Residue frames relative to the residue before (quaternion, step in Angstrom):
aa qw qx qy qz dx dy dz
X 1.0000 0.0000 0.0000 0.0000 0.00 0.00 0.00
X 0.5272 0.6191 -0.4233 0.3996 3.59 1.23 -0.07
X 0.1187 0.7817 -0.6021 0.1115 3.56 -0.87 0.99
X 0.5594 -0.5983 0.4517 0.3536 3.55 -1.23 0.42
X 0.5504 -0.5983 0.4671 0.3476 3.56 -1.17 0.63
X 0.1265 -0.8020 0.5824 0.0405 3.55 -0.86 0.98
X 0.6662 -0.5150 0.3533 0.4077 3.55 -1.26 0.23
X 0.6341 0.5595 -0.3360 0.4146 3.62 1.17 -0.41
X 0.5118 0.6471 -0.4325 0.3637 3.61 1.17 -0.25
X 0.4514 -0.6972 0.4924 0.2601 3.53 -1.03 0.79
X 0.6457 -0.5244 0.3890 0.3959 3.53 -1.25 0.34
X 0.6191 0.5526 -0.3506 0.4341 3.59 1.05 -0.70
X 0.6597 0.5028 -0.3108 0.4641 3.57 0.94 -0.87
X 0.6461 0.5074 -0.3213 0.4711 3.58 0.98 -0.83
X 0.6424 0.5214 -0.3264 0.4571 3.60 1.00 -0.82
X 0.6464 0.5059 -0.3206 0.4727 3.60 0.98 -0.81
X 0.6577 0.5072 -0.3138 0.4601 3.58 0.94 -0.87
X 0.6573 0.5011 -0.3114 0.4689 3.57 0.94 -0.84
X 0.6641 0.5001 -0.3101 0.4612 3.60 0.93 -0.85
X 0.6655 0.4886 -0.3115 0.4705 3.60 0.93 -0.83
X 0.6537 0.5065 -0.3151 0.4656 3.58 0.99 -0.79
X 0.6522 0.5110 -0.3098 0.4665 3.55 1.00 -0.82
X 0.6455 0.5128 -0.3207 0.4664 3.59 0.97 -0.82
X 0.6593 0.4986 -0.3100 0.4697 3.60 0.94 -0.85
X 0.6435 0.5197 -0.3153 0.4652 3.55 0.99 -0.83
X 0.6650 0.5112 -0.3063 0.4502 3.57 0.93 -0.89
X 0.6744 0.4957 -0.3004 0.4573 3.58 0.94 -0.85
X 0.7582 0.4247 -0.2262 0.4400 3.58 0.85 -0.94
X 0.8312 0.1815 -0.0679 0.5212 3.61 1.04 -0.61
X 0.1660 0.8268 -0.5263 0.1087 3.61 0.98 0.70
X 0.6760 0.5112 -0.3056 0.4340 3.60 0.90 -0.82
X 0.7446 0.3830 -0.2244 0.4984 3.57 0.80 -0.97
X 0.5364 0.6477 -0.3918 0.3731 3.57 1.21 -0.37
X 0.6302 0.5450 -0.3385 0.4373 3.57 1.01 -0.75
X 0.6605 0.4935 -0.3068 0.4754 3.57 0.97 -0.78
X 0.6366 0.5249 -0.3264 0.4611 3.58 1.04 -0.75
X 0.6401 0.5210 -0.3303 0.4581 3.60 0.98 -0.78
X 0.6316 0.5240 -0.3353 0.4627 3.59 0.95 -0.81
X 0.6624 0.5022 -0.3020 0.4668 3.57 0.98 -0.82
X 0.6468 0.5278 -0.3214 0.4470 3.60 1.01 -0.77
X 0.6349 0.5500 -0.3387 0.4239 3.58 1.00 -0.74
X 0.6914 0.4720 -0.2730 0.4740 3.58 1.16 -0.53
X 0.5700 0.6257 -0.3752 0.3779 3.61 1.22 -0.18
X 0.4424 -0.6901 0.5066 0.2673 3.56 -1.16 0.61
X 0.7068 0.4140 -0.2576 0.5125 3.61 1.19 -0.42
X 0.1108 0.8520 -0.5035 0.0911 3.58 1.03 0.81
X 0.6305 0.5408 -0.3463 0.4360 3.63 1.00 -0.72
X 0.6620 0.4891 -0.3037 0.4800 3.59 0.96 -0.84
X 0.6469 0.5130 -0.3133 0.4692 3.55 0.99 -0.83
X 0.6436 0.5163 -0.3205 0.4652 3.60 1.00 -0.79
X 0.6480 0.5073 -0.3227 0.4675 3.61 0.97 -0.77
X 0.6527 0.4979 -0.3080 0.4809 3.56 1.00 -0.80
X 0.6321 0.5256 -0.3273 0.4659 3.58 1.04 -0.77
X 0.6277 0.5286 -0.3389 0.4601 3.60 1.02 -0.75
X 0.6531 0.4979 -0.3157 0.4752 3.60 0.95 -0.84
X 0.6473 0.5147 -0.3169 0.4645 3.58 0.98 -0.81
X 0.6561 0.5068 -0.3132 0.4633 3.58 0.98 -0.82
X 0.6218 0.5205 -0.3439 0.4735 3.60 1.03 -0.70
X 0.6556 0.5023 -0.3148 0.4677 3.59 0.94 -0.86
X 0.6387 0.5135 -0.3195 0.4757 3.60 0.98 -0.82
X 0.6467 0.5284 -0.3144 0.4514 3.55 0.97 -0.88
X 0.6449 0.5136 -0.3189 0.4676 3.54 0.98 -0.85
X 0.6580 0.5069 -0.3092 0.4632 3.59 0.94 -0.85
X 0.6465 0.5152 -0.3213 0.4620 3.58 0.96 -0.85
X 0.6810 0.4772 -0.2983 0.4686 3.58 0.87 -0.90
X 0.6313 0.5181 -0.3365 0.4688 3.59 1.02 -0.73
X 0.6705 0.5146 -0.2921 0.4475 3.57 1.02 -0.84
X 0.8175 0.2981 -0.1244 0.4769 3.57 0.79 -1.01
X 0.7060 0.4707 -0.2732 0.4532 3.61 1.13 -0.37
X 0.4171 0.6967 -0.4956 0.3081 3.60 1.16 0.24
X 0.5108 -0.6726 0.4373 0.3090 3.58 -0.94 0.84
X 0.5178 -0.6233 0.4725 0.3468 3.59 -1.09 0.60
X 0.6208 -0.5407 0.3853 0.4169 3.61 -1.17 0.37
X 0.5996 -0.5760 0.4202 0.3635 3.55 -1.18 0.62
X 0.5530 -0.6524 0.4152 0.3101 3.57 -0.91 0.99
X 0.6903 0.4729 -0.2906 0.4641 3.60 0.84 -0.91
X 0.6038 0.5472 -0.3561 0.4574 3.58 1.09 -0.62
X 0.6434 0.5107 -0.3149 0.4754 3.59 0.98 -0.83
X 0.6582 0.5041 -0.3086 0.4664 3.60 0.91 -0.87
X 0.6476 0.5188 -0.3196 0.4575 3.59 0.95 -0.84
X 0.6462 0.5121 -0.3217 0.4654 3.60 0.99 -0.76
X 0.6315 0.5176 -0.3321 0.4722 3.61 1.04 -0.74
X 0.6425 0.5173 -0.3224 0.4644 3.59 0.96 -0.84
X 0.6674 0.4967 -0.3047 0.4638 3.58 0.90 -0.88
X 0.6452 0.5125 -0.3230 0.4655 3.58 1.00 -0.77
X 0.6551 0.5025 -0.3168 0.4669 3.60 0.96 -0.80
X 0.6407 0.5146 -0.3269 0.4666 3.58 0.99 -0.80
X 0.6490 0.5151 -0.3168 0.4616 3.56 0.98 -0.82
X 0.6556 0.5002 -0.3091 0.4737 3.61 1.00 -0.78
X 0.6610 0.5142 -0.3010 0.4561 3.56 1.01 -0.84
X 0.6905 0.4922 -0.2813 0.4493 3.60 1.00 -0.81
X 0.5699 0.6010 -0.3936 0.3989 3.62 1.15 -0.30
C-alpha cells in the first residue's frame, strides 16, 4: 500500500499524512529533535531543508498509516482456520 505522493492526492490526504508523520517523528525523536531544530535555524538553506523535511514527514505519515490502518483479518476466515487446525489435530 506504500506509494509515492502524486498530484492527484487531495489536500485532506496530504494533511493526514503530514500529521501522522509529524506525530511519529515527535514520539520517536523528541529529545534529539530539539537539537536538530536549533541547527536548522542557523542554516542558510533553510527553505530547502524545510521542503525535504515536508517530504520526509509525508513518507513517515504514509508508513504510520500503512502500519496502523491495515484492516483486521476477516472474522469468518479466522474461524475457518481454527476449524481446520482442530480437524488436523484430531486426525493425527
